[in-house]
N, C-alpha and C positions, 0 to 999 in steps of 0.2 A: 454566398457568404463565405465559401470554403472554396472558391473555384480553383480548380487544379490540384485539390488534395485526393490522394488515392488512399491513403492508410489513417485509421485513428488508433492512436495507441494511448492506453490508459494506466495512470496511476491506480493503484489497486487498495491499499490500505487507507480506509477513510473515504476514498471517490468511490469504489465499486463496492465494497464490502464493509460491515461494520464491525471494526476490530475489537472496539470497547467492550461491547456487548460479550462478544463472543468469549474473549480471552477473561473477563469476570466471571462468566458461566463456568467455565472450567476450573478456573482456580478456586470457585466456592467449592467445588465438586471435590476438589483434592487436596485444598490446603485446610478447610476450617478446623479439621480435627486435629491439625498439628499448630493452629495460631494461639489457643487459648484465650477464652473471652470473644469476644465480638470481632468478627473478621471482615472488613470492608473490601469486599472483592473488586469493586468498581475502583477503588483507590489504588489497591494493587495493580490492577492492569494499566493505572496511568503511571504508577511507579516503574513498572518493567519497562512500558513503553518510553519513557522517559530517559533510559539507557540505551535505546535505539541509535540516535543520531550522534552521541559520542563514540560507540563503538565502531560505526562506520567511519568516523572521522579518522579513527586510527588507520583505516586502510586507504582513504581517501589522501591522506598526507604523505603516504608511502612509509609510515612506520611500522605497518604490518602488512604481509602479503595479502592479495586477495583470498577474502575468507566469506564462504557462503552466508547469508543471513541465518539459517537454521543453527549454525555452530554459533552465531554471535547472541543470538537468542536464548540458547542455552545457557552460555556463560553470564548472559545479565541476569538471567533468571535467579542465580545465586545471589547477587548483589540485590536484588528485589527483596528476596526473602530476607536477608539481613536487615534491611529497612524496616520490616514488620516484626523485628525478633525472633525470626525462625533460623534455626541453626540449619543451612543446606543438608549438613551431614546426618541431621535428625529426621530426614525425609527419604524414605528409600528411593534409590537411583531410579529404578523403573516408574516411581511415581512421577519424578521430575521428567524423565524422558516424555511420559505421557503428557505432562501438562505441556511442555515445550509442544506438542502438536496440536495444542489449541489454537495456534497461528494457522494451522491447515484445516479448522473446521469453522472458519467464519460465514456469517449469512450476509447475502447481498442484501442491500438497500431496496425497500420496495420498489417496483417497477423497473429495476436494473436490467434483470434478463430478458423483458420483453422489448426494452428500448434497444438493446444489444443486438437482439435479432432482427431488428427492421435495421439498425444501422448496417449490420453486416450484409445485408441485401445489395447495399451501393458501395460500402469501403471495406477493405481489409482491416479486421480489428484484431488487435492484440494487447496484452498487458505489456508497459513500460515500467515495471515495478523493480524497487530493491530487495524484493523477495527471490529467492533461488528457484531453479526449475522445477522441482517436485512441490515445492509449497504451492506454487502456482498452479500445477497441474492437480494437486488434492483439491484446493480452493474450487478450481474450475467444475472436477468431476463431482464434488459434493454439491455445488449448488446451481449446477447446470449452466455454466457461462460458456456462450458459444464462441470462443475464440477460433480465430483462422491458424493462430500460432502461439507457442510460448517464448515471449522475447523478456528482455529486462536485464540486471545487473551480472547476472552469473551469464549470459550468453556474451555480453560485451565486455565483462570482467571490469566493471567500472560501476561505481555508485553514484547515482544523483546526489546533489546537481553537478557532479563534474562534468564537463563539455562532451567528453568520450560517450557518456551513458546515452546522450541524444543523439551526437554525430553518427558513432558507429550503429545504432539502431536504425538510423535512415539507410547506412550504408548496406546492412543485413538485407534489409527490403530492397535494396536496388533501386533507391529512391532519392532525388534530392531533399534535402530537409524543408523545403517548403512544399513537398508533397506529402508530408508528414504533419498531422495535428495532434499534439498532446491535449487529451482530456484529464483534467485534474480540480480537487477542490482545495488545493493549496497555491497560494498566488507566488510564492517563492519558486515553487516547482515551474509554474508557468513562466516565469521571468527568466530562468535559467534555461528553458526550452528556447525562449523567443531569443535570446542572445543566441543561441546556435542556430538560428533560422526558422526554426519550426513555426507552425502555425498553433494557436492555442484557443484552447476552449474551457472556460472555468463553469464549473457546476457545484452550487451550493451545497455544504454538508454541515448544517449548523450545530448537529447534535453528535458529530464526530467524538468530541471531547466530553460529551454529557452536557446537561444542563447549565452549567456555568462557564462555556466555551465563550471566549473573547477573541478568537482569531479566527480567521478567514470567513468571518461572515458575510462579506459582500467581496464583489471583484475591485481590485485596487489599481488596476490598469484597465486599459481599454482592449480586452482580450477581443480576438477575433469574434467569438461567441462568448454569451454569458446566458446560463440556464439555470432554473430554478432547481431542476432535477433532470435524470436520464430521458423523461418523455419530452421535456421541455427542449433538450439537447437534439433529440431525433426530429421533432417537430421543425426546428431551425436549418437541419443541415440535409434533410431529404427533401 
């Protein structure tokens, strides 16, 4: 099914780790006392995440030099706070810096670590994330993700879905694009990788955006592999 593939590279936020629950947990801990009344931490996590792609688009378009995701997240935090009626200047800067590290403290989806360990026996495995290097390292060390290397946007100086993000990653691995397979829960990410010649594997994460999720519930193309979870992925490709 993945004949000739030597490396599996993974989208991380949503595919490997549950960003929404982790960010909501940390937001509730650090912001509830500043919000006044009831604070919907899950909705705050969604609002913060909604600013993610527009911030990266400033870099992708060339309007802004490459800027690591930790910096973009910290800037976006101020905008998310304002959406909830919280003046960013009313929250101590150390608390905001601590909250920004919520993205470094995310939990893996059930079964992810065990499946990655199995996949590592046959393939080189690494993140291909828009997250920066220390962000990926911190997530991996906390969660026990057994990566062979840390790859992604900061390594190749390009944010997905720019072609450079995929093609430069294959080049860093000294491989042809078709020797690399992207594993992701997002059809758009896989489509961009396929256009660059990478192989593709879809893993469903129907709770990434919470119980009301309406996107990426199923594969939208005939990806090389389609699996319900990482255990299913490992069963398919080992």
